[in-house]
VEXRO-449447 format. One record per residue (C-alpha): residue number from 1; residue in three letters; x, y, z. Coordinates in pm, whole numbers. Layout:
N
+-----+------+--------+--------+--------+
! pos ! code !     px !     py !     pz !
+-----+------+--------+--------+--------+
! NUM !  ALA !      X !      Y !      Z !
...
+-----+------+--------+--------+--------+
END
This chain:
332
+-----+------+--------+--------+--------+
! pos ! code !     px !     py !     pz !
+-----+------+--------+--------+--------+
!   1 !  MET !      0 !      0 !      0 !
!   2 !  SER !    135 !    346 !    -93 !
!   3 !  ARG !    234 !    592 !    177 !
!   4 !  ALA !    -38 !    830 !     59 !
!   5 !  ARG !   -307 !    561 !     99 !
!   6 !  VAL !   -181 !    465 !    445 !
!   7 !  ALA !   -186 !    829 !    553 !
!   8 !  ARG !   -537 !    874 !    415 !
!   9 !  ARG !   -657 !    562 !    600 !
!  10 !  ILE !   -517 !    694 !    927 !
!  11 !  ALA !   -677 !   1035 !    874 !
!  12 !  ALA !  -1008 !    877 !    777 !
!  13 !  GLY !   -998 !    654 !   1083 !
!  14 !  ALA !   -950 !    962 !   1299 !
!  15 !  ALA !  -1238 !   1146 !   1132 !
!  16 !  TYR !  -1482 !    858 !   1169 !
!  17 !  GLY !  -1377 !    741 !   1511 !
!  18 !  GLY !  -1200 !    426 !   1396 !
!  19 !  GLY !   -963 !    238 !   1619 !
!  20 !  GLY !   -591 !    197 !   1576 !
!  21 !  ILE !   -476 !     68 !   1240 !
!  22 !  GLY !   -232 !   -216 !   1273 !
!  23 !  LEU !     76 !    -93 !   1089 !
!  24 !  LEU !    299 !   -362 !   1236 !
!  25 !  GLY !    249 !   -735 !   1269 !
!  26 !  VAL !    276 !   -909 !   1605 !
!  27 !  ALA !    627 !  -1038 !   1535 !
!  28 !  ALA !    748 !   -696 !   1420 !
!  29 !  ALA !    594 !   -532 !   1724 !
!  30 !  GLY !    780 !   -777 !   1946 !
!  31 !  VAL !   1110 !   -693 !   1778 !
!  32 !  LEU !   1033 !   -324 !   1809 !
!  33 !  LEU !    975 !   -351 !   2185 !
!  34 !  ALA !   1287 !   -561 !   2238 !
!  35 !  GLU !   1505 !   -323 !   2039 !
!  36 !  MET !   1353 !    -24 !   2218 !
!  37 !  GLN !   1469 !   -164 !   2552 !
!  38 !  LEU !   1821 !   -196 !   2414 !
!  39 !  ALA !   1809 !    157 !   2275 !
!  40 !  LYS !   1702 !    298 !   2609 !
!  41 !  ARG !   2032 !    178 !   2756 !
!  42 !  SER !   2215 !    399 !   2508 !
!  43 !  VAL !   1975 !    691 !   2465 !
!  44 !  GLY !   1972 !    914 !   2765 !
!  45 !  GLY !   2332 !    856 !   2863 !
!  46 !  GLY !   2331 !   1217 !   2984 !
!  47 !  VAL !   2060 !   1424 !   3145 !
!  48 !  ALA !   1869 !   1684 !   2946 !
!  49 !  PRO !   1811 !   2002 !   3145 !
!  50 !  LEU !   1456 !   2126 !   3183 !
!  51 !  PRO !   1366 !   2369 !   2906 !
!  52 !  PRO !   1447 !   2729 !   3000 !
!  53 !  ALA !   1157 !   2975 !   3018 !
!  54 !  ALA !   1158 !   3183 !   2701 !
!  55 !  ASP !    823 !   3361 !   2731 !
!  56 !  GLY !    836 !   3734 !   2686 !
!  57 !  LEU !    872 !   4011 !   2432 !
!  58 !  TYR !   1119 !   3989 !   2141 !
!  59 !  GLY !   1217 !   4273 !   1909 !
!  60 !  ARG !   1154 !   4545 !   2165 !
!  61 !  GLY !   1308 !   4806 !   1939 !
!  62 !  PHE !   1023 !   4781 !   1687 !
!  63 !  ASP !    713 !   4998 !   1707 !
!  64 !  GLY !    351 !   4893 !   1678 !
!  65 !  VAL !    128 !   4638 !   1844 !
!  66 !  PRO !    324 !   4317 !   1909 !
!  67 !  LEU !    243 !   4002 !   1719 !
!  68 !  ARG !    148 !   3710 !   1945 !
!  69 !  LEU !    319 !   3375 !   1886 !
!  70 !  ALA !    248 !   3057 !   2083 !
!  71 !  MET !    427 !   2721 !   2095 !
!  72 !  LEU !    244 !   2396 !   2171 !
!  73 !  GLY !    356 !   2035 !   2178 !
!  74 !  ASP !    621 !   1822 !   2344 !
!  75 !  SER !    981 !   1862 !   2458 !
!  76 !  THR !   1089 !   1966 !   2108 !
!  77 !  ALA !    851 !   2262 !   2112 !
!  78 !  ALA !    951 !   2342 !   2469 !
!  79 !  GLY !   1322 !   2338 !   2386 !
!  80 !  GLN !   1439 !   2065 !   2622 !
!  81 !  GLY !   1807 !   1990 !   2583 !
!  82 !  VAL !   1944 !   2346 !   2579 !
!  83 !  ARG !   2032 !   2569 !   2874 !
!  84 !  ARG !   1965 !   2922 !   2745 !
!  85 !  ALA !   1625 !   3067 !   2660 !
!  86 !  GLY !   1759 !   3215 !   2336 !
!  87 !  GLN !   1845 !   2866 !   2209 !
!  88 !  THR !   1489 !   2731 !   2227 !
!  89 !  PRO !   1288 !   2703 !   1904 !
!  90 !  GLY !   1025 !   2942 !   2042 !
!  91 !  ALA !   1280 !   3214 !   2107 !
!  92 !  LEU !   1445 !   3160 !   1769 !
!  93 !  LEU !   1110 !   3180 !   1590 !
!  94 !  ALA !    997 !   3486 !   1788 !
!  95 !  SER !   1315 !   3680 !   1721 !
!  96 !  GLY !   1320 !   3573 !   1355 !
!  97 !  LEU !    956 !   3675 !   1309 !
!  98 !  ALA !   1026 !   4010 !   1474 !
!  99 !  GLU !   1313 !   4073 !   1234 !
! 100 !  VAL !   1113 !   3982 !    924 !
! 101 !  ALA !    792 !   4161 !   1027 !
! 102 !  GLU !    977 !   4455 !   1186 !
! 103 !  ARG !    739 !   4428 !   1481 !
! 104 !  SER !    792 !   4304 !   1833 !
! 105 !  VAL !    667 !   3953 !   1908 !
! 106 !  GLU !    514 !   3832 !   2231 !
! 107 !  LEU !    597 !   3465 !   2288 !
! 108 !  ARG !    400 !   3224 !   2504 !
! 109 !  ASN !    508 !   2860 !   2528 !
! 110 !  VAL !    264 !   2604 !   2675 !
! 111 !  ALA !    446 !   2295 !   2540 !
! 112 !  LEU !    516 !   2018 !   2790 !
! 113 !  PRO !    814 !   1779 !   2781 !
! 114 !  GLY !    690 !   1423 !   2746 !
! 115 !  ALA !    353 !   1532 !   2609 !
! 116 !  ARG !    160 !   1325 !   2360 !
! 117 !  SER !   -112 !   1451 !   2130 !
! 118 !  ASP !   -381 !   1391 !   2391 !
! 119 !  ASP !   -230 !   1680 !   2592 !
! 120 !  LEU !   -305 !   1929 !   2314 !
! 121 !  ASP !   -659 !   1979 !   2446 !
! 122 !  ARG !   -517 !   2114 !   2774 !
! 123 !  GLN !   -258 !   2328 !   2598 !
! 124 !  VAL !   -513 !   2483 !   2362 !
! 125 !  ALA !   -739 !   2560 !   2657 !
! 126 !  LEU !   -454 !   2749 !   2825 !
! 127 !  LEU !   -418 !   2971 !   2518 !
! 128 !  LEU !   -788 !   3036 !   2470 !
! 129 !  THR !   -877 !   3127 !   2829 !
! 130 !  ARG !   -810 !   3498 !   2762 !
! 131 !  PRO !  -1022 !   3604 !   2462 !
! 132 !  GLY !   -838 !   3934 !   2430 !
! 133 !  ARG !   -497 !   3762 !   2416 !
! 134 !  ILE !   -553 !   3501 !   2145 !
! 135 !  PRO !   -227 !   3431 !   1956 !
! 136 !  ASP !   -191 !   3552 !   1600 !
! 137 !  ALA !     -7 !   3230 !   1514 !
! 138 !  CYS !     55 !   2897 !   1687 !
! 139 !  VAL !    330 !   2646 !   1614 !
! 140 !  ILE !    259 !   2286 !   1714 !
! 141 !  MET !    541 !   2029 !   1731 !
! 142 !  ILE !    412 !   1689 !   1842 !
! 143 !  GLY !    419 !   1320 !   1760 !
! 144 !  ALA !    747 !   1165 !   1870 !
! 145 !  ASN !    609 !   1048 !   2205 !
! 146 !  ASP !    299 !    913 !   2031 !
! 147 !  VAL !    525 !    679 !   1833 !
! 148 !  THR !    747 !    572 !   2122 !
! 149 !  HIS !    445 !    513 !   2351 !
! 150 !  ARG !    254 !    329 !   2074 !
! 151 !  MET !    -47 !    558 !   2070 !
! 152 !  PRO !   -273 !    442 !   1783 !
! 153 !  PRO !   -210 !    682 !   1495 !
! 154 !  THR !   -581 !    740 !   1440 !
! 155 !  GLN !   -610 !    865 !   1798 !
! 156 !  SER !   -297 !   1076 !   1763 !
! 157 !  VAL !   -418 !   1262 !   1455 !
! 158 !  ARG !   -770 !   1296 !   1595 !
! 159 !  TYR !   -632 !   1497 !   1888 !
! 160 !  LEU !   -423 !   1708 !   1653 !
! 161 !  SER !   -716 !   1769 !   1420 !
! 162 !  GLU !   -933 !   1891 !   1706 !
! 163 !  ALA !   -658 !   2120 !   1835 !
! 164 !  VAL !   -608 !   2279 !   1493 !
! 165 !  ARG !   -985 !   2315 !   1448 !
! 166 !  ARG !  -1028 !   2495 !   1782 !
! 167 !  LEU !   -737 !   2730 !   1720 !
! 168 !  ARG !   -854 !   2815 !   1369 !
! 169 !  ALA !  -1207 !   2875 !   1497 !
! 170 !  ALA !  -1060 !   3123 !   1746 !
! 171 !  GLY !   -895 !   3312 !   1461 !
! 172 !  THR !   -539 !   3183 !   1507 !
! 173 !  GLU !   -313 !   3079 !   1221 !
! 174 !  VAL !   -164 !   2733 !   1280 !
! 175 !  VAL !    164 !   2578 !   1161 !
! 176 !  VAL !    233 !   2215 !   1251 !
! 177 !  GLY !    589 !   2084 !   1256 !
! 178 !  THR !    510 !   1720 !   1185 !
! 179 !  CYS !    653 !   1419 !   1365 !
! 180 !  PRO !   1033 !   1403 !   1332 !
! 181 !  ASP !   1207 !   1097 !   1194 !
! 182 !  LEU !   1296 !    892 !   1500 !
! 183 !  GLY !   1524 !    681 !   1283 !
! 184 !  THR !   1785 !    958 !   1302 !
! 185 !  ILE !   1852 !    904 !   1673 !
! 186 !  GLU !   2213 !    795 !   1689 !
! 187 !  PRO !   2202 !    506 !   1942 !
! 188 !  VAL !   1899 !    340 !   1777 !
! 189 !  TYR !   1999 !     35 !   1574 !
! 190 !  GLN !   1835 !   -183 !   1311 !
! 191 !  PRO !   1566 !   -307 !   1285 !
! 192 !  LEU !   1428 !    -47 !   1526 !
! 193 !  ARG !   1574 !    234 !   1316 !
! 194 !  TRP !   1378 !    121 !   1008 !
! 195 !  LEU !   1058 !     68 !   1205 !
! 196 !  ALA !   1090 !    402 !   1383 !
! 197 !  ARG !   1143 !    580 !   1051 !
! 198 !  ARG !    844 !    408 !    893 !
! 199 !  LEU !    606 !    485 !   1178 !
! 200 !  SER !    731 !    842 !   1212 !
! 201 !  ARG !    676 !    920 !    845 !
! 202 !  GLN !    334 !    755 !    835 !
! 203 !  LEU !    224 !    963 !   1131 !
! 204 !  ALA !    374 !   1280 !    981 !
! 205 !  ALA !    183 !   1232 !    655 !
! 206 !  ALA !   -144 !   1171 !    840 !
! 207 !  GLN !    -81 !   1478 !   1057 !
! 208 !  THR !    -43 !   1685 !    741 !
! 209 !  ILE !   -375 !   1565 !    600 !
! 210 !  VAL !   -580 !   1649 !    910 !
! 211 !  ALA !   -402 !   1978 !    978 !
! 212 !  VAL !   -453 !   2102 !    621 !
! 213 !  GLU !   -816 !   1989 !    622 !
! 214 !  GLN !   -872 !   2202 !    934 !
! 215 !  GLY !   -714 !   2511 !    777 !
! 216 !  GLY !   -359 !   2484 !    908 !
! 217 !  ARG !    -25 !   2450 !    732 !
! 218 !  THR !    245 !   2195 !    795 !
! 219 !  VAL !    623 !   2181 !    769 !
! 220 !  SER !    788 !   1841 !    756 !
! 221 !  LEU !   1063 !   1803 !   1016 !
! 222 !  GLY !   1124 !   1443 !    909 !
! 223 !  ASP !   1493 !   1372 !    871 !
! 224 !  LEU !   1569 !   1743 !    845 !
! 225 !  LEU !   1853 !   1697 !   1088 !
! 226 !  GLY !   1956 !   1361 !    950 !
! 227 !  PRO !   2256 !   1475 !    741 !
! 228 !  GLU !   2377 !   1699 !   1023 !
! 229 !  PHE !   2330 !   1421 !   1278 !
! 230 !  ALA !   2519 !   1175 !   1059 !
! 231 !  ALA !   2811 !   1415 !   1011 !
! 232 !  ASN !   2822 !   1571 !   1358 !
! 233 !  PRO !   2612 !   1360 !   1597 !
! 234 !  ARG !   2780 !   1497 !   1910 !
! 235 !  GLU !   2711 !   1853 !   1800 !
! 236 !  MET !   2354 !   1804 !   1682 !
! 237 !  PHE !   2226 !   1609 !   1981 !
! 238 !  GLY !   2194 !   1742 !   2334 !
! 239 !  ALA !   2350 !   1599 !   2648 !
! 240 !  ASP !   2106 !   1305 !   2663 !
! 241 !  ASN !   2176 !   1191 !   2302 !
! 242 !  TYR !   1803 !   1223 !   2232 !
! 243 !  HIS !   1692 !   1587 !   2227 !
! 244 !  PRO !   1843 !   1828 !   1974 !
! 245 !  SER !   2129 !   2056 !   2066 !
! 246 !  ALA !   2117 !   2433 !   2016 !
! 247 !  GLU !   2238 !   2387 !   1659 !
! 248 !  GLY !   1975 !   2122 !   1600 !
! 249 !  TYR !   1693 !   2347 !   1721 !
! 250 !  ALA !   1822 !   2632 !   1506 !
! 251 !  THR !   1812 !   2406 !   1199 !
! 252 !  ALA !   1450 !   2309 !   1272 !
! 253 !  ALA !   1346 !   2669 !   1344 !
! 254 !  MET !   1498 !   2784 !   1012 !
! 255 !  ALA !   1267 !   2544 !    831 !
! 256 !  VAL !    953 !   2654 !   1018 !
! 257 !  LEU !   1010 !   3032 !   1022 !
! 258 !  PRO !    925 !   3102 !    655 !
! 259 !  THR !    585 !   2933 !    693 !
! 260 !  VAL !    510 !   3119 !   1017 !
! 261 !  CYS !    591 !   3446 !    841 !
! 262 !  ALA !    384 !   3344 !    538 !
! 263 !  VAL !     67 !   3270 !    737 !
! 264 !  LEU !     96 !   3617 !    891 !
! 265 !  GLY !    152 !   3779 !    552 !
! 266 !  VAL !    501 !   3913 !    628 !
! 267 !  TRP !    723 !   3674 !    428 !
! 268 !  PRO !    897 !   3876 !    154 !
! 269 !  GLU !    862 !   3606 !   -113 !
! 270 !  PRO !    549 !   3589 !   -330 !
! 271 !  GLU !    300 !   3309 !   -268 !
! 272 !  ARG !    319 !   3185 !   -627 !
! 273 !  LEU !    450 !   2836 !   -694 !
! 274 !  ASP !    804 !   2798 !   -824 !
! 275 !  ALA !    852 !   2506 !  -1063 !
! 276 !  ASP !   1231 !   2535 !  -1031 !
! 277 !  ARG !   1192 !   2436 !   -665 !
! 278 !  ARG !    961 !   2145 !   -750 !
! 279 !  GLU !    656 !   2320 !   -610 !
! 280 !  GLY !    309 !   2235 !   -730 !
! 281 !  MET !    -53 !   2151 !   -653 !
! 282 !  LEU !   -123 !   1787 !   -565 !
! 283 !  PRO !   -394 !   1578 !   -397 !
! 284 !  VAL !   -364 !   1636 !    -23 !
! 285 !  ALA !   -267 !   1277 !     60 !
! 286 !  VAL !     -1 !   1270 !   -212 !
! 287 !  ALA !    141 !   1606 !    -99 !
! 288 !  ALA !    144 !   1478 !    261 !
! 289 !  ALA !    334 !   1163 !    166 !
! 290 !  GLU !    587 !   1355 !    -42 !
! 291 !  ALA !    641 !   1608 !    237 !
! 292 !  ALA !    704 !   1329 !    489 !
! 293 !  GLU !    981 !   1205 !    260 !
! 294 !  GLU !   1149 !   1544 !    220 !
! 295 !  ALA !   1208 !   1749 !    533 !
! 296 !  GLY !   1149 !   2122 !    526 !
! 297 !  THR !    855 !   2089 !    284 !
! 298 !  GLU !    544 !   2299 !    344 !
! 299 !  VAL !    192 !   2179 !    266 !
! 300 !  THR !    -89 !   2433 !    242 !
! 301 !  GLY !   -452 !   2370 !    157 !
! 302 !  ALA !   -561 !   2483 !   -188 !
! 303 !  ARG !   -920 !   2391 !   -270 !
! 304 !  GLY !  -1119 !   2073 !   -231 !
! 305 !  PRO !   -891 !   1769 !   -209 !
! 306 !  TRP !   -588 !   1962 !   -339 !
! 307 !  ALA !   -293 !   2118 !   -159 !
! 308 !  PHE !     12 !   2326 !   -245 !
! 309 !  LEU !    355 !   2170 !   -194 !
! 310 !  LYS !    620 !   2438 !   -134 !
! 311 !  HIS !    993 !   2453 !    -65 !
! 312 !  ARG !   1058 !   2793 !     88 !
! 313 !  ARG !   1403 !   2944 !    118 !
! 314 !  ARG !   1527 !   2934 !    475 !
! 315 !  ARG !   1665 !   3223 !    676 !
! 316 !  ARG !   1968 !   3171 !    896 !
! 317 !  LEU !   1881 !   3214 !   1263 !
! 318 !  THR !   2111 !   3300 !   1550 !
! 319 !  GLU !   2060 !   3264 !   1922 !
! 320 !  SER !   1830 !   3527 !   2066 !
! 321 !  ALA !   1890 !   3728 !   2376 !
! 322 !  ALA !   1659 !   3618 !   2655 !
! 323 !  PRO !   1361 !   3852 !   2684 !
! 324 !  GLU !   1338 !   4079 !   2983 !
! 325 !  PRO !   1076 !   3987 !   3244 !
! 326 !  PRO !    741 !   4154 !   3174 !
! 327 !  THR !    696 !   4482 !   3355 !
! 328 !  ALA !    406 !   4541 !   3590 !
! 329 !  GLY !     83 !   4567 !   3397 !
! 330 !  ALA !    241 !   4440 !   3075 !
! 331 !  PRO !    101 !   4134 !   2902 !
! 332 !  ALA !    258 !   3809 !   3026 !
+-----+------+--------+--------+--------+
END
């Protein structure tokens, strides 16, 4: 069965309340669990520090009403693995957005290390409790823990679909950084590496389908860091050999920033498709499957069952200075 058909089955199962789709046989599942126990002895050799608090105002030198940016998801969205606030993906995105838009950006991060997609309901509720402070854009990075904890993919994407729907209904633009390729984790060996890659990409493609159908955009994280991890694994991973390092987070943020700017209408490039960059309009499921295979690819809804596949040029990001604590009476 093609990757596009598998992704569509998962998305359909989520929409119609279906149960988990068995993507692995019993024997393969047994091998996966056995290999995972071996991997755990290697992964986590160090201790990842708790993610530093990066909430606050970025680009204070710009005039005008600040843009509001929110981060949701798991440890990757929270920035676990680095020690300085300016190294987290939220801080990198906020400072990059401020530079492109020439407006200050107010960042709020409600992501939780260890979270699975079923925690998105709580995170969305935290952002929507203050009607006058609804974010202009939200970035969701989720899925890795769903794979490692064997959450049925139909359940995983159902939670994501509902989160995107609620945020879009509240007037917030949504960008989903889809499930990363867990096959790039250095201490993970075969056959777990192959299985982890397969499950990660299937989930990422299904995430793209449901997010686009609810009015969001997606950026494939996939094996975005794969070449860097292969060449410089000690530089690209954090202290626990599992979470990204500062350089790893910067690489991921560079891929997501153009789409965040585009949904807010501040990206300097035109929205037209560029054939030289292999951009085009495809059926949503096909676009989702292709994006899962090529990291850094954006998928945006077009009309009906069609979607735009885009490869935006990235902007180099540098570590941001930690924001100053909010002053009395200022928005938190």
